[in-house]
N, C-alpha and C positions, 0 to 999 in steps of 0.2 A: 707625570701623567700615567695612569694605570695601564697595565699591559693590554687589557681587553679594549679600552678606549683608543689607545694608540694604534693597536692592530686594526681596529675598525676604520680609523681615519686613513691609514695607509691603504687599505683595500679600496676605499672610496676614490682616493687619488689614482690608484691603479686602474680602476674601471674607466675613469675619464681618459687616461692615456691609451688604454687598449681600444676604447671606442674610436678615438682619433686614428689609431693605427688600422683598425678594421675598415673605417671609412676610406682610407687611402688604398687599402688592399682591394676593396670593391672597385674603386676608380681605376687602379692600375690593371686589374684583371681583365678589363675590357680591351686592352691594347697590347699587353705583354704576357709572356709566359712566366710561371712561378720562379724558375732559376734566375731570371733577370732581376726581379724584385729582391729575392732573398740573398743572392750572392752579393749584390751591391750593398744592401742594407746591413747584412751580417758583417761585411768587411768594416763598415763604419762603426757598428756596435763593438766589434772586437777592438778596434783602435781606441774607442772611447773608454772601454773597460780597462784596457792596458794603461791608458793615460791617467785615468782616475786612480789606479792602483799606485802610480808613482807619486801622486800628490797627496794621497790619503795616508795618514799615520796608522800603522798596524795592519793595513790591508795587504793581502797577498793573493796571487793567483794559484798558489800551491794548495792542493786539496788532499786530504787524507782519505776521504771516502771515494776511492777511485772507482770501484765497481758501480755504486749508485750513480756517480756522475756520468759514467759511460752510458748506462741505461737511460738516464735523464736526457742526455745529449741525443741519443738515437730517437727517443720518443719525441723530442722537440722537433727534429727534422721531419718526422712522419706527420706530426700534428700541423706543422706549418704548411706543408704541401696540401694536406687534406682540407684545412680551412681555406686555403687559396682556391682550391677547386670548388668548395662549397659556396663561397662568396661569388664565384664566377657563374655558377649554375643556378643559384637560388636567390630569391629576395631576402632581405635582412630577417624578416619575421620567421622564415623557415629555418634559417641557420640558428637564430636565437632559441628556437624550440629545443635544439640539441645542446646549446650552451647552457640553457636552463636546466637540463637534465644532469649536468655535471655535479651538482651537489649530491644527488642520489647516487651517482656513480662513485663519488668520493666516499659517501657513507658506506657503500658496499665494500670499497677497497681499503678504507682506513683501518678496519679491524685487523685483517691479516698483515697489512703493510706497516701500520703505525701503532697498533694496539689501542686505538682510540674509538671504542665502540660507542656510538651515539646513545644518549639516554632516551627514554620513551617520549618525553615532550619534544625532544629534538626531531624525532622521526615524524611527529605530527607537523611540526614547522616545515620540515622538508617536503612533506606531502602537500601542504598548502602552497608552497613555492612552486612545486611541479604543476599543480592545478593552474596557477597563475600563468605559467609558461604556455600551457595548452590554449589559454584564451588568446594568445598572440597568433595562433594559427587556426582561424575559424573553420577552415576546410577539413581539419583533422588530419589523420595520417593515411587516409585511403589513397591519396594521390602521390604516394612516395615515388621519387625518381632517383636517378643515379646520384644527383647532388645530395639527396638525403643520406645516402649510404656514406658519401664522403664526409658529411657533417657528423654522422654517428661515429665514424672512425676517428675524426678529429676530436670529438668529445672524450672518447675512451683514452686515446693516447695523450691528449692534453691534460686530462685529470691525473693520469698516472705520472706524468712529468711533474706536475705540481706537488703531488704527494711525495715523490722522490726528493723534491726540493726541501720539504719539511724533514724527511729522513736525514738528509745531509745537515740541515740547520740544527737538528737535535744533537748532533755530534760536534759540529764546529760552526763558527760564525764566519762565513766567507761569502757575503752577498755579491761581491764583484766577481769572484770565481764562478759563482752560479750563473752569472750573466755571460762571462767570457767563454767558458768551455762549450756550452750548448750552441752558442753562436759561431764558434770556430768550427764545430761539426757541421753546422748549416752552411757555412762558407765553403768548406771543402766539398760537401755533397753537391751543392748547387753550382759551385764553380766548375766542377767536372762536366756538368751538363750545359753550362752557359754558352760555349762556342756553337752549340747546335741550335740554339733558339734566339741568339742575340739579334735585337733590332735597334737601329739608331734611335737615340732619345733626344727630345728637345730639352732645353734648359729648364723649362717649367716642370716637365715630368721628372727630370733628375732632382729637382728641388723637392718634389713630393716624396721621392725615395729617401732623401736626406731627412725630411720631416718624419717619415715612417720610422727611420732608424733612431731618431731622437726619442720619439714616443716609446718605442720598444725598449730601448736602453733604460729609460726612466721607469717604465712599467715593471720590467723584470727585476730591477734593483729593488724597487719598492715592495714587490710581492714576496721576494725572498725574505725580507724583514717581517712582513705581515704574517707569513706562514710560520715564522719562528715564534710569534707572539700569540697566535690563535690556532686552535685545533682546525684541521682541514675542513671538517663538516660545518664549522661556523664560518670560516673565511669564504668558502666557495659559494654559499647562498648570497653573501653580501656582494659577491662579484656580479650577481644578477642586476645590480644597480647600473650596470653597463647599458641596460635597456633604456634607461632614462636618457643617458647621453646619446644613444643611437637614435632615439626618437627625434631629438633635436637636430642631429646631423642629417637624418633622413629628410626632415622637413626643409632644412636650409640648403643642403647640397643636392638632394635627389628628388625633391618635390613630393616626398611620401608623407601623406597626411594620416596620422594614426586614427584608427576607428575606436569605437567604444570598447570592443574586446581587447584591443591593445592597452588602452588606459586601465581597464579593470585588471588585466593580467599583470601589468607593472605594479599596481597597488598591492596585489597579493604577494608578488615576489618581494617587494620592499618590506611588507609586513612580516613575512616569514624570516627574512634576514635579520630584522630588528629583534624579533622574538628570540632567535638563536643567540644573539649578542647579549640580550638581557638575561636569558636563561643561563648562559655560560658565566656571566658576571656574578649572578646570585649563587651559582654552584661554587665558584671560586671563593666567595665570601664565606659560604658555609664550611668549606674545607679549611680556610684560614682560621675560622672561629673554633673549629674542632681541634686544630693543631695548637691553638693558643690555650684552650682548656686543658689539653693533654699536658702541655708544658707546665701550666700552673699547678696541676695535680702532682706532676713529677717533682716539682720544686718544693712541695709541702713536706 
C-alpha cells in the first residue's frame, strides 16, 4: 500500500477513535474535574504503552529527540486540559470550529517547524476546509465566550504537539515512545492535582474512563504513524473527518440533530481533505517520475 493511501487510512481510523474519546470527555466533564479523567486514563495509557513495548519486536521507549519530546509532552498536557474545559463550556459545534482551524494553524507552523511549506493548491484546499468549519457555527464568532478561548488555546497547543510528533518521526520511528512520554507527563501533572478534586466514581463511570484510555492509546499510536507518512498540512485536514463521527455520536448519545449548515460544512471539510490527499499523491508521482528520468539520463 502506498504511503499516501496508508497515511490517509490511518488518519481516518484516528478520527474515529478521537471522536469516541471526545464524546466520553464531554460526558465526564459534566460530573468530574479534568485531573480525575486525565490522571486515571493517562495511567492506563502509560501501562498499555509499556506493555506493548515488551511484546513488540524492535519497539523501545528510549527516545533520542529528547528536547522535542519534552516540548511535545508539555504541549500535550496543556492541550488536554484546554480541550476538557472547552468541551465542558461549549457545545460540540463550537469546539469543532477551532478543531477545524487546526489545518490552517498547522500550515502556518509547518514552514518554520518542518520546512513543509504548502503549495498554492493546498492553500486553496485549506481555505475551503476552513469555510466548511464556519458553516458548523451559524451564529459566527460574535458570541465568543471563555470556552472559545479555551478551545483556541487547545487548537494552538494541540497542533504544535502534532507537528512535534512529525519532527520526532522524521528522525526516529518510535510510535510507542510518542504515546508513552506525553501520557507520563499528563499523569504526573494531573496526579499532583488529583487529591484536591477527587470524587468517588461509580463502576460505570470508571468504565467510561477505561474506554477513553483505550481510544486515546489507539489514536495516539495511529496518528504517530500517520504523521510519519503524510505531511502535516495534508494529515490535519483529514482529521476533520472527525466531524462525521461526532455528528453520529451527537445524535445517538446527546440527541443533537445536525442542521443544514452542519451537513454542508462537513461536506466542504471532507472535500478539502480529499483534495489535499489527491494533490499530494500527484505531486509525489511527479517527483518520482522526475527522479526516474534523472536516473535514466545519468545512466546513459
